[in-house]
N, CA, C and O atoms as a printed pandas DataFrame, in Angstrom:
     atom_number atom_name residue_name chain_id  residue_number  x_coord  y_coord  z_coord
0              1         N          MET        A               1   28.110    1.420   44.772
1              2        CA          MET        A               1   26.885    0.702   44.590
2              3         C          MET        A               1   26.430    0.828   43.139
3              4         O          MET        A               1   26.319    1.932   42.608
4              5         N          PRO        A               2   26.164   -0.329   42.497
5              6        CA          PRO        A               2   25.745   -0.255   41.086
6              7         C          PRO        A               2   24.311    0.273   40.970
7              8         O          PRO        A               2   23.505    0.152   41.893
8              9         N          THR        A               3   24.023    0.858   39.815
9             10        CA          THR        A               3   22.663    1.384   39.589
10            11         C          THR        A               3   21.746    0.242   39.168
11            12         O          THR        A               3   22.169   -0.659   38.444
12            13         N          PRO        A               4   20.488    0.276   39.620
13            14        CA          PRO        A               4   19.554   -0.800   39.256
14            15         C          PRO        A               4   19.155   -0.692   37.779
15            16         O          PRO        A               4   19.219    0.395   37.206
16            17         N          PRO        A               5   18.741   -1.812   37.153
17            18        CA          PRO        A               5   18.378   -1.783   35.729
18            19         C          PRO        A               5   17.002   -1.161   35.474
19            20         O          PRO        A               5   16.580   -1.013   34.327
20            21         N          TYR        A               6   16.325   -0.807   36.536
21            22        CA          TYR        A               6   14.998   -0.204   36.401
22            23         C          TYR        A               6   14.994    1.105   37.179
23            24         O          TYR        A               6   15.797    1.284   38.095
24            25         N          PRO        A               7   14.098    2.023   36.822
25            26        CA          PRO        A               7   14.078    3.282   37.580
26            27         C          PRO        A               7   13.466    3.069   38.968
27            28         O          PRO        A               7   12.538    2.278   39.140
28            29         N          LEU        A               8   13.996    3.775   39.931
29            30        CA          LEU        A               8   13.486    3.652   41.292
30            31         C          LEU        A               8   12.112    4.301   41.437
31            32         O          LEU        A               8   11.299    3.848   42.242
32            33         N          HIS        A               9   11.851    5.332   40.687
33            34        CA          HIS        A               9   10.557    6.022   40.706
34            35         C          HIS        A               9    9.997    6.013   39.286
35            36         O          HIS        A               9   10.235    6.951   38.525
36            37         N          PRO        A              10    9.255    4.963   38.921
37            38        CA          PRO        A              10    8.767    4.885   37.536
38            39         C          PRO        A              10    7.734    5.970   37.256
39            40         O          PRO        A              10    7.027    6.436   38.150
40            41         N          GLN        A              11    7.674    6.351   35.995
41            42        CA          GLN        A              11    6.706    7.343   35.558
42            43         C          GLN        A              11    5.305    6.733   35.623
43            44         O          GLN        A              11    5.140    5.549   35.328
44            45         N          PRO        A              12    4.302    7.512   35.999
45            46        CA          PRO        A              12    2.941    6.970   35.999
46            47         C          PRO        A              12    2.493    6.658   34.570
47            48         O          PRO        A              12    2.804    7.386   33.628
48            49         N          MET        A              13    1.755    5.558   34.441
49            50        CA          MET        A              13    1.295    5.157   33.114
50            51         C          MET        A              13    0.152    6.064   32.674
51            52         O          MET        A              13   -0.690    6.459   33.480
52            53         N          ASN        A              14    0.136    6.381   31.410
53            54        CA          ASN        A              14   -0.957    7.173   30.859
54            55         C          ASN        A              14   -2.138    6.259   30.593
55            56         O          ASN        A              14   -1.989    5.211   29.966
56            57         N          LYS        A              15   -3.317    6.654   31.070
57            58        CA          LYS        A              15   -4.521    5.862   30.850
58            59         C          LYS        A              15   -5.108    6.202   29.484
59            60         O          LYS        A              15   -5.006    7.333   29.009
60            61         N          SER        A              16   -5.721    5.204   28.870
61            62        CA          SER        A              16   -6.384    5.446   27.594
62            63         C          SER        A              16   -7.696    6.182   27.835
63            64         O          SER        A              16   -8.147    6.304   28.973
64            65         N          TRP        A              17   -8.303    6.669   26.762
65            66        CA          TRP        A              17   -9.555    7.405   26.875
66            67         C          TRP        A              17  -10.644    6.528   27.487
67            68         O          TRP        A              17  -11.429    6.992   28.315
68            69         N          LEU        A              18  -10.689    5.258   27.078
69            70        CA          LEU        A              18  -11.714    4.362   27.587
70            71         C          LEU        A              18  -11.512    4.040   29.068
71            72         O          LEU        A              18  -12.483    3.820   29.791
72            73         N          GLU        A              19  -10.269    4.011   29.519
73            74        CA          GLU        A              19  -10.008    3.802   30.942
74            75         C          GLU        A              19  -10.353    5.044   31.760
75            76         O          GLU        A              19  -10.747    4.930   32.920
76            77         N          ARG        A              20  -10.210    6.218   31.171
77            78        CA          ARG        A              20  -10.578    7.447   31.878
78            79         C          ARG        A              20  -12.087    7.670   31.884
79            80         O          ARG        A              20  -12.600    8.368   32.759
80            81         N          ASN        A              21  -12.816    7.083   30.911
81            82        CA          ASN        A              21  -14.265    7.246   30.798
82            83         C          ASN        A              21  -14.939    5.878   30.761
83            84         O          ASN        A              21  -15.395    5.455   29.699
84            85         N          PRO        A              22  -15.014    5.178   31.890
85            86        CA          PRO        A              22  -15.543    3.803   31.861
86            87         C          PRO        A              22  -17.043    3.731   31.596
87            88         O          PRO        A              22  -17.543    2.666   31.236
88            89         N          ARG        A              23  -17.770    4.824   31.762
89            90        CA          ARG        A              23  -19.211    4.802   31.513
90            91         C          ARG        A              23  -19.545    4.633   30.041
91            92         O          ARG        A              23  -20.680    4.303   29.700
92            93         N          TRP        A              24  -18.591    4.851   29.178
93            94        CA          TRP        A              24  -18.823    4.723   27.735
94            95         C          TRP        A              24  -18.647    3.300   27.233
95            96         O          TRP        A              24  -18.899    3.044   26.055
96            97         N          LYS        A              25  -18.231    2.372   28.065
97            98        CA          LYS        A              25  -17.961    1.003   27.605
98            99         C          LYS        A              25  -19.228    0.322   27.105
99           100         O          LYS        A              25  -19.207   -0.292   26.039
100          101         N          ILE        A              26  -20.318    0.411   27.838
101          102        CA          ILE        A              26  -21.557   -0.265   27.429
102          103         C          ILE        A              26  -22.159    0.379   26.181
103          104         O          ILE        A              26  -22.499   -0.351   25.251
104          105         N          PRO        A              27  -22.312    1.725   26.105
105          106        CA          PRO        A              27  -22.856    2.296   24.861
106          107         C          PRO        A              27  -21.979    2.036   23.642
107          108         O          PRO        A              27  -22.492    1.779   22.553
108          109         N          LEU        A              28  -20.660    2.102   23.815
109          110        CA          LEU        A              28  -19.782    1.825   22.678
110          111         C          LEU        A              28  -19.858    0.359   22.258
111          112         O          LEU        A              28  -19.831    0.050   21.066
112          113         N          GLY        A              29  -19.953   -0.541   23.231
113          114        CA          GLY        A              29  -20.102   -1.958   22.906
114          115         C          GLY        A              29  -21.397   -2.227   22.166
115          116         O          GLY        A              29  -21.419   -3.008   21.215
116          117         N          ALA        A              30  -22.486   -1.582   22.598
117          118        CA          ALA        A              30  -23.771   -1.762   21.917
118          119         C          ALA        A              30  -23.720   -1.191   20.505
119          120         O          ALA        A              30  -24.267   -1.787   19.577
120          121         N          LEU        A              31  -23.076   -0.056   20.337
121          122        CA          LEU        A              31  -22.958    0.540   19.009
122          123         C          LEU        A              31  -22.134   -0.345   18.076
123          124         O          LEU        A              31  -22.492   -0.519   16.911
124          125         N          ILE        A              32  -21.060   -0.892   18.570
125          126        CA          ILE        A              32  -20.236   -1.792   17.759
126          127         C          ILE        A              32  -21.016   -3.044   17.393
127          128         O          ILE        A              32  -20.926   -3.525   16.263
128          129         N          LEU        A              33  -21.784   -3.575   18.343
129          130        CA          LEU        A              33  -22.605   -4.754   18.065
130          131         C          LEU        A              33  -23.657   -4.456   16.997
131          132         O          LEU        A              33  -23.873   -5.273   16.102
132          133         N          LEU        A              34  -24.306   -3.306   17.079
133          134        CA          LEU        A              34  -25.298   -2.929   16.065
134          135         C          LEU        A              34  -24.660   -2.746   14.691
135          136         O          LEU        A              34  -25.231   -3.146   13.677
136          137         N          LEU        A              35  -23.483   -2.146   14.664
137          138        CA          LEU        A              35  -22.793   -1.976   13.380
138          139         C          LEU        A              35  -22.407   -3.320   12.772
139          140         O          LEU        A              35  -22.543   -3.514   11.564
140          141         N          LEU        A              36  -21.932   -4.240   13.587
141          142        CA          LEU        A              36  -21.570   -5.560   13.073
142          143         C          LEU        A              36  -22.801   -6.315   12.577
143          144         O          LEU        A              36  -22.734   -7.026   11.575
144          145         N          MET        A              37  -23.924   -6.161   13.280
145          146        CA          MET        A              37  -25.153   -6.814   12.832
146          147         C          MET        A              37  -25.636   -6.215   11.512
147          148         O          MET        A              37  -26.123   -6.937   10.642
148          149         N          ALA        A              38  -25.501   -4.897   11.362
149          150        CA          ALA        A              38  -25.908   -4.251   10.115
150          151         C          ALA        A              38  -25.004   -4.682    8.967
151          152         O          ALA        A              38  -25.482   -4.944    7.863
152          153         N          ILE        A              39  -23.719   -4.756    9.218
153          154        CA          ILE        A              39  -22.776   -5.170    8.168
154          155         C          ILE        A              39  -23.044   -6.610    7.759
155          156         O          ILE        A              39  -22.947   -6.937    6.576
156          157         N          GLY        A              40  -23.378   -7.481    8.709
157          158        CA          GLY        A              40  -23.681   -8.873    8.385
158          159         C          GLY        A              40  -25.068   -9.055    7.811
159          160         O          GLY        A              40  -25.301   -9.994    7.050
160          161         N          GLY        A              41  -26.001   -8.174    8.160
161          162        CA          GLY        A              41  -27.375   -8.315    7.695
162          163         C          GLY        A              41  -27.591   -7.881    6.262
163          164         O          GLY        A              41  -28.461   -8.421    5.579
164          165         N          ILE        A              42  -26.823   -6.923    5.797
165          166        CA          ILE        A              42  -27.003   -6.435    4.428
166          167         C          ILE        A              42  -26.702   -7.524    3.401
167          168         O          ILE        A              42  -27.506   -7.703    2.487
168          169         N          PRO        A              43  -25.595   -8.261    3.494
169          170        CA          PRO        A              43  -25.392   -9.350    2.525
170          171         C          PRO        A              43  -26.453  -10.443    2.633
171          172         O          PRO        A              43  -26.846  -11.027    1.623
172          173         N          GLY        A              44  -26.919  -10.721    3.852
173          174        CA          GLY        A              44  -27.968  -11.719    4.018
174          175         C          GLY        A              44  -29.259  -11.283    3.350
175          176         O          GLY        A              44  -29.924  -12.090    2.701
176          177         N          LEU        A              45  -29.620  -10.028    3.499
177          178        CA          LEU        A              45  -30.825   -9.500    2.864
178          179         C          LEU        A              45  -30.691   -9.520    1.342
179          180         O          LEU        A              45  -31.643   -9.848    0.634
180          181         N          MET        A              46  -29.529   -9.173    0.856
181          182        CA          MET        A              46  -29.311   -9.192   -0.599
182          183         C          MET        A              46  -29.405  -10.614   -1.139
183          184         O          MET        A              46  -29.901  -10.818   -2.247
184          185         N          THR        A              47  -28.939  -11.599   -0.379
185          186        CA          THR        A              47  -29.036  -12.987   -0.804
186          187         C          THR        A              47  -30.483  -13.436   -0.867
187          188         O          THR        A              47  -30.892  -14.093   -1.824
188          189         N          VAL        A              48  -31.264  -13.082    0.154
189          190        CA          VAL        A              48  -32.680  -13.466    0.163
190          191         C          VAL        A              48  -33.407  -12.822   -1.010
191          192         O          VAL        A              48  -34.216  -13.470   -1.674
192          193         N          LEU        A              49  -33.124  -11.556   -1.266
193          194        CA          LEU        A              49  -33.800  -10.869   -2.362
194          195         C          LEU        A              49  -33.390  -11.436   -3.724
195          196         O          LEU        A              49  -34.218  -11.521   -4.631
196          197         N          SER        A              50  -32.140  -11.819   -3.872
197          198        CA          SER        A              50  -31.703  -12.372   -5.154
198          199         C          SER        A              50  -32.289  -13.768   -5.372
199          200         O          SER        A              50  -32.596  -14.135   -6.507
200          201         N          ILE        A              51  -32.449  -14.550   -4.303
201          202        CA          ILE        A              51  -33.062  -15.875   -4.444
202          203         C          ILE        A              51  -34.535  -15.720   -4.784
203          204         O          ILE        A              51  -35.065  -16.458   -5.614
204          205         N          ARG        A              52  -35.197  -14.761   -4.143
205          206        CA          ARG        A              52  -36.627  -14.573   -4.366
206          207         C          ARG        A              52  -36.923  -14.153   -5.805
207          208         O          ARG        A              52  -37.979  -14.495   -6.335
208          209         N          ASP        A              53  -36.027  -13.431   -6.436
209          210        CA          ASP        A              53  -36.228  -12.970   -7.804
210          211         C          ASP        A              53  -35.635  -13.906   -8.847
211          212         O          ASP        A              53  -35.589  -13.554  -10.026
212          213         N          SER        A              54  -35.185  -15.075   -8.449
213          214        CA          SER        A              54  -34.549  -15.988   -9.411
214          215         C          SER        A              54  -35.602  -16.666  -10.294
215          216         O          SER        A              54  -36.789  -16.689   -9.967
216          217         N          ASP        A              55  -35.141  -17.211  -11.406
217          218        CA          ASP        A              55  -36.035  -17.885  -12.352
218          219         C          ASP        A              55  -36.670  -19.134  -11.745
219          220         O          ASP        A              55  -37.823  -19.452  -12.039
220          221         N          VAL        A              56  -35.928  -19.834  -10.908
221          222        CA          VAL        A              56  -36.440  -21.061  -10.309
222          223         C          VAL        A              56  -37.646  -20.756   -9.421
223          224         O          VAL        A              56  -38.653  -21.462   -9.477
224          225         N          VAL        A              57  -37.547  -19.720   -8.611
225          226        CA          VAL        A              57  -38.650  -19.362   -7.721
226          227         C          VAL        A              57  -39.850  -18.889   -8.540
227          228         O          VAL        A              57  -40.990  -19.213   -8.208
228          229         N          GLN        A              58  -39.607  -18.142   -9.585
229          230        CA          GLN        A              58  -40.710  -17.673  -10.434
230          231         C          GLN        A              58  -41.412  -18.845  -11.116
231          232         O          GLN        A              58  -42.639  -18.850  -11.223
232          233         N          GLN        A              59  -40.649  -19.840  -11.578
233          234        CA          GLN        A              59  -41.256  -21.022  -12.199
234          235         C          GLN        A              59  -42.063  -21.818  -11.171
235          236         O          GLN        A              59  -43.140  -22.322  -11.490
236          237         N          CYS        A              60  -41.554  -21.935   -9.945
237          238        CA          CYS        A              60  -42.285  -22.658   -8.898
238          239         C          CYS        A              60  -43.584  -21.940   -8.553
239          240         O          CYS        A              60  -44.611  -22.587   -8.349
240          241         N          LEU        A              61  -43.553  -20.636   -8.486
241          242        CA          LEU        A              61  -44.765  -19.885   -8.196
242          243         C          LEU        A              61  -45.790  -20.036   -9.316
243          244         O          LEU        A              61  -46.989  -20.141   -9.056
244          245         N          ALA        A              62  -45.321  -20.046  -10.556
245          246        CA          ALA        A              62  -46.240  -20.219  -11.687
246          247         C          ALA        A              62  -46.862  -21.615  -11.662
247          248         O          ALA        A              62  -48.057  -21.770  -11.916
248          249         N          ARG        A              63  -46.041  -22.641  -11.353
249          250        CA          ARG        A              63  -46.587  -24.005  -11.271
250          251         C          ARG        A              63  -47.559  -24.144  -10.104
251          252         O          ARG        A              63  -48.566  -24.842  -10.215
252          253         N          ALA        A              64  -47.263  -23.485   -8.989
253          254        CA          ALA        A              64  -48.154  -23.551   -7.835
254          255         C          ALA        A              64  -49.472  -22.829   -8.121
255          256         O          ALA        A              64  -50.533  -23.268   -7.678
256          257         N          ALA        A              65  -49.400  -21.727   -8.858
257          258        CA          ALA        A              65  -50.626  -20.983   -9.182
258          259         C          ALA        A              65  -51.505  -21.773  -10.145
259          260         O          ALA        A              65  -52.724  -21.603  -10.153
260          261         N          ALA        A              66  -50.893  -22.640  -10.962
261          262        CA          ALA        A              66  -51.658  -23.428  -11.925
262          263         C          ALA        A              66  -52.236  -24.704  -11.322
263          264         O          ALA        A              66  -53.079  -25.343  -11.951
264          265         N          ASN        A              67  -51.814  -25.091  -10.134
265          266        CA          ASN        A              67  -52.251  -26.338   -9.515
266          267         C          ASN        A              67  -53.478  -26.078   -8.634
267          268         O          ASN        A              67  -53.378  -25.312   -7.676
268          269         N          PRO        A              68  -54.630  -26.690   -8.929
269          270        CA          PRO        A              68  -55.832  -26.434   -8.118
270          271         C          PRO        A              68  -55.739  -27.020   -6.703
271          272         O          PRO        A              68  -56.370  -26.494   -5.787
272          273         N          GLN        A              69  -54.971  -28.090   -6.505
273          274        CA          GLN        A              69  -54.839  -28.668   -5.165
274          275         C          GLN        A              69  -54.135  -27.680   -4.225
275          276         O          GLN        A              69  -54.497  -27.571   -3.053
276          277         N          ILE        A              70  -53.144  -26.972   -4.734
277          278        CA          ILE        A              70  -52.444  -25.983   -3.915
278          279         C          ILE        A              70  -53.381  -24.832   -3.563
279          280         O          ILE        A              70  -53.333  -24.302   -2.453
280          281         N          HIS        A              71  -54.238  -24.447   -4.518
281          282        CA          HIS        A              71  -55.215  -23.394   -4.224
282          283         C          HIS        A              71  -56.149  -23.828   -3.092
283          284         O          HIS        A              71  -56.522  -23.010   -2.251
284          285         N          ASP        A              72  -56.531  -25.113   -3.065
285          286        CA          ASP        A              72  -57.405  -25.600   -1.997
286          287         C          ASP        A              72  -56.687  -25.629   -0.647
287          288         O          ASP        A              72  -57.285  -25.318    0.383
288          289         N          ASP        A              73  -55.383  -26.008   -0.653
289          290        CA          ASP        A              73  -54.633  -26.123    0.600
290          291         C          ASP        A              73  -54.201  -24.760    1.152
291          292         O          ASP        A              73  -54.350  -24.492    2.344
292          293         N          ILE        A              74  -53.672  -23.916    0.292
293          294        CA          ILE        A              74  -53.094  -22.641    0.729
294          295         C          ILE        A              74  -54.098  -21.505    0.613
295          296         O          ILE        A              74  -54.226  -20.690    1.526
296          297         N          GLY        A              75  -54.787  -21.452   -0.474
297          298        CA          GLY        A              75  -55.708  -20.353   -0.727
298          299         C          GLY        A              75  -55.106  -19.353   -1.704
299          300         O          GLY        A              75  -54.004  -19.544   -2.218
300          301         N          ASP        A              76  -55.850  -18.292   -1.946
301          302        CA          ASP        A              76  -55.394  -17.247   -2.875
302          303         C          ASP        A              76  -55.033  -15.999   -2.092
303          304         O          ASP        A              76  -55.576  -15.813   -1.003
304          305         N          PRO        A              77  -54.187  -15.164   -2.555
305          306        CA          PRO        A              77  -53.298  -15.271   -3.701
306          307         C          PRO        A              77  -52.010  -16.011   -3.342
307          308         O          PRO        A              77  -51.608  -16.045   -2.179
308          309         N          ILE        A              78  -51.386  -16.587   -4.324
309          310        CA          ILE        A              78  -50.100  -17.260   -4.135
310          311         C          ILE        A              78  -49.026  -16.289   -4.603
311          312         O          ILE        A              78  -48.950  -15.936   -5.780
312          313         N          GLN        A              79  -48.199  -15.866   -3.655
313          314        CA          GLN        A              79  -47.141  -14.910   -3.977
314          315         C          GLN        A              79  -45.921  -15.184   -3.104
315          316         O          GLN        A              79  -46.016  -15.831   -2.061
316          317         N          ALA        A              80  -44.795  -14.689   -3.544
317          318        CA          ALA        A              80  -43.541  -14.907   -2.815
318          319         C          ALA        A              80  -43.494  -13.984   -1.600
319          320         O          ALA        A              80  -43.865  -12.814   -1.684
320          321         N          GLY        A              81  -43.033  -14.525   -0.466
321          322        CA          GLY        A              81  -42.862  -13.731    0.741
322          323         C          GLY        A              81  -41.405  -13.270    0.860
323          324         O          GLY        A              81  -40.636  -13.328   -0.100
324          325         N          TRP        A              82  -41.055  -12.818    2.044
325          326        CA          TRP        A              82  -39.679  -12.349    2.263
326          327         C          TRP        A              82  -38.682  -13.509    2.302
327          328         O          TRP        A              82  -37.583  -13.407    1.758
328          329         N          PHE        A              83  -39.071  -14.604    2.944
329          330        CA          PHE        A              83  -38.148  -15.725    3.086
330          331         C          PHE        A              83  -38.624  -16.891    2.240
331          332         O          PHE        A              83  -39.807  -17.228    2.222
332          333         N          VAL        A              84  -37.683  -17.495    1.546
333          334        CA          VAL        A              84  -37.985  -18.640    0.698
334          335         C          VAL        A              84  -37.325  -19.862    1.333
335          336         O          VAL        A              84  -36.124  -20.063    1.156
336          337         N          PRO        A              85  -38.081  -20.684    2.071
337          338        CA          PRO        A              85  -37.456  -21.839    2.706
338          339         C          PRO        A              85  -37.227  -22.970    1.695
339          340         O          PRO        A              85  -37.885  -23.029    0.656
340          341         N          GLY        A              86  -36.321  -23.830    2.001
341          342        CA          GLY        A              86  -36.059  -24.982    1.142
342          343         C          GLY        A              86  -34.697  -24.904    0.505
343          344         O          GLY        A              86  -33.880  -24.040    0.825
344          345         N          GLU        A              87  -34.473  -25.830   -0.408
345          346        CA          GLU        A              87  -33.172  -25.915   -1.073
346          347         C          GLU        A              87  -33.341  -25.746   -2.566
347          348         O          GLU        A              87  -32.359  -25.786   -3.307
């Protein structure tokens, strides 16, 4: 009788750490999600801060501060916020 190409009694598979500890799946997933959000948020924050400190925004703020109609519509003080909408 020829021998089969596979073992008759296969060795049990070794489980990974995550398969042996399934309760860690949700906390690890949340931690990975928070890390990815932090990694993506830092460049976004740096972009907003660099746009806010640009010469164009400073010139627009100076022109807006000199315009009395804007003072009537918006009020005082006119200053840059965290987000600069527009193009």
